[in-house]
C-alpha positions as CSV (number, residue, x, y, z in Angstrom):
1,M,57.4,194.7,-51.7
2,N,59.8,197.3,-50.1
3,F,58.1,200.3,-48.9
4,T,61.4,201.8,-47.5
5,K,62.9,205.0,-49.5
6,A,64.4,204.1,-52.7
7,P,68.1,204.7,-52.5
8,L,67.8,207.8,-54.9
9,A,66.7,211.3,-54.2
10,L,64.0,211.9,-57.1
11,P,61.6,214.5,-56.0
12,N,58.1,213.7,-57.3
13,V,58.9,210.3,-58.2
14,A,57.2,207.7,-56.4
15,L,59.1,204.2,-56.5
16,T,58.1,200.7,-55.1
17,G,60.8,198.1,-54.4
18,Y,60.2,194.5,-55.5
19,R,62.5,192.5,-53.3
20,L,63.4,189.1,-54.3
21,R,65.2,186.9,-51.8
22,Y,68.0,184.7,-53.1
23,P,67.3,181.1,-52.4
24,G,68.8,179.2,-49.3
25,T,72.3,180.2,-48.5
26,A,73.4,181.4,-51.9
27,S,74.1,185.0,-51.3
28,G,74.5,187.6,-54.2
29,S,77.0,189.9,-55.0
30,D,76.6,193.7,-53.6
31,F,75.9,196.2,-56.4
32,T,73.6,199.1,-57.5
33,V,72.8,200.2,-61.1
34,I,70.8,203.2,-61.9
35,R,69.2,204.0,-65.3
36,N,70.9,206.7,-67.3
37,D,67.8,209.0,-67.2
38,V,68.1,209.8,-63.6
39,A,72.0,208.8,-62.9
40,S,75.0,211.0,-62.7
41,D,77.1,211.2,-65.8
42,A,80.1,210.6,-63.6
43,L,79.1,207.2,-62.9
44,E,80.5,204.3,-64.9
45,A,78.3,202.9,-67.7
46,A,77.0,199.3,-66.9
47,T,75.2,199.0,-70.3
48,G,73.9,201.7,-72.9
49,Q,70.9,202.4,-70.7
50,W,72.5,201.9,-67.0
51,R,75.1,203.0,-64.8
52,W,76.9,201.6,-61.9
53,R,76.5,203.3,-58.6
54,Q,78.5,200.5,-57.2
55,A,80.0,197.8,-59.3
56,P,79.6,194.2,-58.3
57,L,81.6,193.0,-55.4
58,P,82.7,190.4,-55.7
59,P,83.0,190.8,-59.3
60,L,80.3,188.8,-61.4
61,S,81.5,186.1,-63.8
62,A,81.4,186.9,-67.5
63,E,78.4,184.8,-68.0
64,R,76.6,186.4,-65.1
65,L,77.4,190.0,-65.9
66,R,76.2,189.2,-69.5
67,S,72.9,187.9,-68.2
68,L,72.5,190.7,-66.0
69,E,73.3,193.4,-68.7
70,Q,70.7,191.8,-71.1
71,W,68.1,191.7,-68.3
72,L,68.7,195.3,-67.4
73,D,68.1,196.6,-70.8
74,A,64.7,194.5,-71.1
75,L,63.3,195.8,-68.0
76,P,60.4,198.4,-68.2
77,K,61.4,202.0,-68.7
78,D,60.1,202.9,-65.5
79,A,62.5,200.7,-63.6
80,L,65.1,202.9,-62.3
81,I,67.3,201.3,-59.9
82,V,68.4,197.7,-59.3
83,E,70.2,196.8,-56.0
84,S,71.5,193.6,-54.9
85,G,73.1,192.5,-51.7
86,K,73.9,189.5,-49.6
87,H,70.2,188.2,-49.1
88,T,68.2,190.0,-51.8
89,M,67.8,191.8,-55.0
90,C,65.7,194.7,-55.3
91,V,63.9,196.2,-58.4
92,W,62.7,199.9,-57.8
93,W,60.2,201.1,-60.2
94,Q,57.0,203.1,-60.8
95,E,54.7,200.0,-61.5
96,A,53.4,201.4,-64.7
97,M,53.4,198.0,-66.5
98,S,49.8,196.4,-66.8
99,L,49.3,193.2,-64.7
100,E,49.2,190.9,-67.5
101,N,52.6,192.2,-68.7
102,F,54.0,192.1,-65.4
103,Q,53.0,188.5,-64.9
104,Q,54.8,187.7,-68.2
105,N,58.0,189.6,-67.0
106,W,57.9,188.2,-63.5
107,A,59.5,185.1,-64.6
108,N,62.6,186.9,-66.0
109,W,62.7,188.6,-62.6
110,L,62.8,185.5,-60.8
111,A,65.4,184.0,-63.3
112,M,67.7,186.9,-62.9
113,R,67.6,186.3,-59.3
114,D,68.5,182.7,-59.7
115,I,71.4,183.7,-61.8
116,L,72.7,185.9,-59.4
117,A,72.3,183.7,-56.5
118,G,75.6,182.3,-55.4
119,S,77.6,185.2,-56.9
120,G,78.4,186.5,-53.5
121,K,81.0,186.0,-50.8
122,R,81.0,182.7,-49.4
123,A,81.4,182.1,-45.5
124,G,85.0,182.7,-44.7
125,E,85.9,184.4,-47.9
126,G,88.0,187.6,-47.3
127,I,89.3,186.4,-43.8
128,G,93.0,186.4,-43.6
129,P,95.8,186.1,-41.0
130,L,95.7,189.0,-38.6
């Protein structure tokens, strides 16, 4: 769990971040998506329900992107932000789901983490001659 401040200024909305570490040395792509309900219209659409605050860097393969889009649209309505970085993926939400439903959905969250694992930069990538 992540008890730091959510990456979105929402007065009167308490969010808890559930942080999932990418396994081993398999880094994740850097991105942030925000649910349409709380996102600026100026942001590019990621799905019908989500907008990119930061599109994936490096870009996701077509298969990973399709999996991410389907997973995002299946998240509970109170999930408002998903961040991915080198070491972790974090889902920011209001925890309105029942424990039983959460336990059923947790496997999907872990599966998405595993799909994104390895989508980030590899050691030495992006380093060219000076």
